[in-house]
N, C-alpha and C positions, 0 to 999 in steps of 0.2 A: 688965492683961495684953494684949499685942498678939496678934492672931490671925494664922493662916497666910494668905498671899495666895491668893485664890481661883483664880488661874490656875496654881497649882502642879500640875504633872502631869509624868509621865515623857515627855520629848520635847525638841524643840529650840526652845522658846519663847524669844524674845530681847528682849522689851520691857524687862525690868529691866536687861539688859546695856547696851542702848542708852542708857538713862537715866544709868547710871553713867559711860559714856564721854562723853556730851554735857556733863554737869555738870562733869566734871573735865578736860575737854580731852584725853582719851586716857589719863589716869592712873587706874589701877584698883587698889584695895586688896584683896588676895587672902589668905585664911587657909587654909593647907593642913594638914590633920590626918593625920599619918602620914609618917614619913621613910623608909619602905621603898623598894623599887624604883620603884613607881609614883609615890609622892609626891616622891622626890628627882629623878626624871626630869622630872616636870612642873615642879618648881621650877627646874631647870636650863634648861628651855626658855623659861620665862617671865621669869626674873629680869632679863634684859637688855632687856626690851621695855617700859620705862617703867611697870613694875608695882611696887607696894609689897608684898613677899612676907614672910609670917611662917609658919614651920613649927613645928608642935607634935608632940611625941612623948614617950613615957614613957622612951625610951632616950637618955640624955644623950650617950653615946659616938657614936651615929649622928648626932645633931645637931651635935656638935663637928666630925665629919668633913665634914658638909655645909657648915658655916659656914667651914671652912678653904678650901673651894673656891669658894663663892658669896657674893655680897654680899646677904645677907638676914638677917632676925631669926629667932631660934629661942627656944623655950620648952619646958622639961621639965615634963610634967604629964599628967594623964588627960584625954583629949580629950572625954570625955563629962561632965565636971564644969563647971558654970557658972562657977565661980571661975577655972578655967584658961582658958576661952574669953574671959572678961572681961579677964584679964591679957594675952591675945594680941591684944586689940583688936577683938573681935567687934562691939562697939557701932557702929563706923563702917566695918565691912568691906562691900565691894560683893559679895563672892563667898566662899562656903565650899566647899572641896573636901575632903570627908571620905573619905579613902582609906586608913584604917588596915586592919589584917588582920581586924578584928572587924566583922561586919555590924551587930551590935547597937550598938556604939559609934558607928558612922557614922550609923545611923538616929536615935539619941538626940540626937547633935550637930545634925543637921538640924532636928529638932523644936524643940530649944532655940533654935537660931539664928532660926527663924521666929517662935516664940511669944513669946520674951523680948526679942529684939533686932531683929526685923523685917529680917533680912538679905535683900537682894533676890534673890540667886540661891544655890541650895543643891544641891550635887552629891554623890552618895554612891556609893561602891564597894560592890557587893553580890555576894557569891559564892554564897549558898545558893539552889539551884533552888526551894526552898519559898517564899522571898520573891518571887523573880522570877516565879513562876507566878501570884502574886496581886498584880496591879498596883495594886489599891486600897490596898495597904499604903503606897504612896508618895504618895497623894492629899493634898490640902489638909486633909482631915478627919482624917488620921492622922499620918504622919511628915513631911509637907511637903517631899518630895524633888522638885525640879524635873526632875532628870535622873539616872538610875541607870546605872552602868556595871558590866559583868561581864567583867573581863579574861580569865577562863578561856574564856568563850563566844566573845569576839572572837578569841582565839588559835586556838580550835578551827576557826572559820569560815575563818581565814587559812590554816591548814594544809590544810584540805579543798580550797581553791583550788589550792594548790601540788601536791596529788596529782592534781587534775583536769587541770592543765596541767603535766606533768612537765618540759617544756623550760624553764619559767620560773623566774627567781630571785625575782620578786615578782609578784603579781597583785592589783591594787587597783581597787575599783569607785567610781564617782562617779555623781551624779544618779540615785539610786535604782536603780543597776545598769545604766543606759543606756550609759554609757561606761566603759572600763577602761584602766588604765595598766599595762603589762607590761614587766618587765625581763628581757632575755635576754643571754647572753654569745656573742659572735661566735666561731665555730670555724673552724679551717683548712679551706678548701674550701667554706665556706658561700657561698650565692648572693650575699650582699652584700659579702663581704670583697674588698677591692681595688677596690671600685666607689664612685662618689660617691652621696650620698643621693638626688640627682635621678633616679638609675636606678630608685628604688623606684616612682615614679609611672608610668614607662613599663613596668616589669615587672609592675605590678598596676593596670592602668587601671580595673578594675571595683571595686576596694576602696579606700575613703578611709582613709588612716592618716597619721600624722605622727610623726617622731622628735622627742621633746621634749628629750632630752639624751643625751649620751654621756660615760661616764667611762672614761678611758684611763690605766691605772696609777694609779688613785685620784685623778686630776685631771680636773675637769670640762671638757668642750669644748662650746661653744654650737654646735649643728648648723646648717650652711649647706648649700645645694644642692650645693656642690662639696666638702663634707667627705667624705673617703675613709675607709671603715670598715676597721679593722685587726683582726687576730686578737687575741682576748682583750678587746676592747672590751665594756663593759657598756652595752647600748643600752636606753633607755627609750622605748617607743613607745605612742601612744594611738590608740584606734579605738573605734568602736561595739562594745559587748560581743558582739553577734551576729557580728562579723567577726574576733574575736580569733583563732580557730583558723585561719582562712584566712591571716591575716597571719603567724602563727607558722610556718606551712608555708614561707613565703617567707623568713623571717628566719633559720631554722636547720633542720637536719635534725630531722624529727619523731621523737620517741621512741615506742615502742610504748605503747598505752594501759595505764595501770596496772591490775593485777588483784589482785595479792597485796601486802598491807600488813602489816608487823610493827611492833608498838608495844611499847616497853619502858617500864614505869611505869604503874601502874593508879590513879594519883591522880585528882584532879578533871579535869585536862586529858586524860589518857590514856583515862579512862572516857568522857568526852564525845566524844572523837574516835572511839573504837570504835563508840559508838552512832550517830554521824553516818555512819559508813562501812559498817557491817556488812550493810546491805541490798544494796549495789552492789559490794562488794569482798570478797575472802577475807581475813579479818582474824585475826591471832594477837596475843595480848596477853600479855607476860611480866611477872609481878609477884613481887617477892621475899617479901612478907609473906603467909603462908598464910591468915590470917583475911581479909585483903583479897581474896585469890583466891576464897574461898568467896562473899563478898559480890558480887564482880564477876560470877561465874558466874551468880548469881541475877538480876542486873540486865541482863545482855547476852544477847540471844536467839541471834545467829548468829556470835558471836566465840568462838574457841578460847582459853580462858584457861589459861595455864601458870604453875606455881609454879617460879621459878628466878631466876638472877642474869643480868642482861643483859650482864655483862662475862665470862661463862663461854663460852670459845671452843668447848668441846665441845657445849654446849647449842645454840649457834648452828649448828654443823654438823649436829646431829641434826634441828634444825627447818628445815633446808634454806634457810639465809639466802641462798645463792647464787641461789635462784629468786625472791627478794623484789624487787618493783618499787620500793617505797618503804619505807624503814626509819626509824622515828621514835623517838628517844630522849627521853623526856619525864618523867624522874624529877625529884626536887627537888635532886639532886646534880649540879652542873656537871661535875665530874671523871668521874663514872660515865657521864654522857651522852656526853661526848667520847670516852671509851674504848670504850663499846659501839658508837658510831657508826663509829669507826675500825675496830673489829673487823668490823663488818658490811660496810663498804666493802671491806676486805681479803678478806672471805669471799665477795664477789661480788654484794652488793646493788647494784641499779642506781642508786638515788638515796638518799642518807642525809641526814636532818634531825636536828639536835641542838638542844635547848632549853638556852640558856645565859644565866644571870642576870648574870654579871659581864661588863661591857662590854669589859674588856681581853681576856678570853678570846675574845669574839666576833671582835674584830679579828684575833686570832692565827690562828684556825682557818677563818674564812670564805674560801671560794674555793679551799681546799686539797683534801685528801682528803674533807673533810666538805663536801658540796655546799651546804648552807644551814645557817647558824648563826642561830637565832632568839633575839632578845632580847625577852622577854615585855613589858617596859616600853615598848620602842620600837614594838612592834606595836600595843599598846593605847592609847598616849598620844594618838593622833589623835582618838579619840572625846572626850577631855577638851579638847584644844586647840580643836576646832571650837566648843566652847561658850564658851571663854575668849577666843578671838581677837577683835580689834576689827573692825568692819565686819560685813557679813552673810556669815559663813563657814559654808557648809553641810557641808563635810567637810575634814578634814586628814589626810594620811598622811605618816608619817615614812619617809624613804628613806635607804638606805645607812647604816644604823645611826645615824640621827639627824643626819647631816651635811647632808642636803637635805630639802626638803619639797615635797609636791604639795598644792595647795589648790583647793577648789571655792568660788568667790566669786560672789555674786549682784550683778549690776549694777542699781542703782536710780537714779531721777531722770531728768533730761533733759540736753541738751547744755550748758545754762546752769548747772545745779546739780551736774553730775557731770563728772569728768575722764575717764570711760570711755565713757558712753552717747553715741551719735551720732558716734563717731569710728572711723576705720579702725584696725585693729590696729597698723599701722606709724606711726600718729599718737599712740599712747599712750606716755607717758613712763615706760616700765618701767625699773626699776633694772637695771644690768648683771648678768647671770646669771639673769634671770627670763624665762620664755618662756610665752606663751599657747598651750597645746597644742591646745585644742578649745573649742568653744562648744556647750552643750546648750540648744536653743531648743524648748520644748515636748517633743515626742517625738523631735525630730531632733537628731542629733549631727553638727556641722559642724566640719571641721578649721580650725585657727586660721591660715589663710593671711593674708598681709600686707594684702590689700585687703578683708578681711571687716569690715563695719561692725557694731559692738556695739549691741544694742537693749536697752531697759529690761526687766528681769526675766530676761535671759540668765544662764545659769550658765556661768562661765568657769573652765576648768581650767588652773591656772597652776603651772608647774614652777619651783622656785627652787633653784638648785644650791648656794647658800650660805644657810643659814637666818638668818644675820644680816640678810639683805635682806627678810625676811618682813614686818617692821614697815612698811617703805616701801611694799611692795605693798598691804598692808592700808589704809594711809592713802590710796592712790590710789582705793580703792573707797568711801571715806567720802563721803556726800552733804553738800553745804553745808547748814548749819543752817537757812537760809531755806527749803529745800525742804519741811521739816516744817510 
């Protein structure tokens, strides 16, 4: 029997990944367990990037729908059974992504992959706080998980950022929080509307920021100094995290700080969000199930828990939804989330956020009366992609419902072995639609101006307006084999 690799730990270890890439010239065999929202979204993102993908699930209908859309292999079976894993090709897989709905199935699959098949990289989706609180569960001596992902926690942290910056459509952090990418919508009468982007530097001489991309009527515009901002433009800007609030003041009218938050849905995400907010905000949580209300009331210290229906207009009025700063519809039902968010907006809530699993629904409602439609899979996928991507990718964030991506890539090597290091940004052969927004060098965040020279170990934040170009960007950052 083969033993677990001793470097197996929860984190971003990359030695096994680099070995797979180097030996196969960029071709990676990936086995995905679970064809739910997370598994299917990851498969869709990776299938066109020179990867050999196999998806395993016990639900044959889900797999048929996935195979109708994507060029990949599927297998019906129990993901925790060795015979199923063997049929799926675990023996020569480079990476296992165990993202079923069951923590136990995911843990057992990772253990089998390491002990029986010596699979180089093993990633597990873990939902239970009990497992997450005991990191030794994932060690090489136990379940051999290289990296664990908790979608519910990632989503909670994402929503907290949106509440902290109520003017923003997205707030994404890079380089351990040193830099942030923020999306805002230009409004009529705003300070930037009708002016070229070059105005930004003269208007804010003390603050370094850079517009990485603009989307106008869902079409990307590569920003230039003479690009004029129009009403309704979705503007992505990057700056040091400490400067984000200052830049937001210049980008658009500042909303009042959020104080009152109403949450509909007391499930895993709703409960986590209430816990994260209740010390700093006035939080009300509406849950339909009475038994769940009792349990929530015992777990939450400063949250008012109410038993009721989030689509009940009278209840909304009684609970003064008109005074709510941020309303979050977080049940497991897309239609209920959409209806309660629309009712809240109609009732006077300042900002409404709806959790929506179906991507078609997200496209329909985003930017209308519902301020932000969140796709759980799109929010959480970045954590997985950062581990799967080729090259040294420290972070990946999915943008605009998966149409674009922002990546944090680490530059290695020297001028001879790298196509990045030792070159000015305007000398780098970036594919069309890719922009270097900023460079993080140590503790310093430097804007990606054309004359900036890239140094070894710099973290570059790259905005890609079309995710089909991501593979080309990653190849740019790969160091010639002679460097090693």
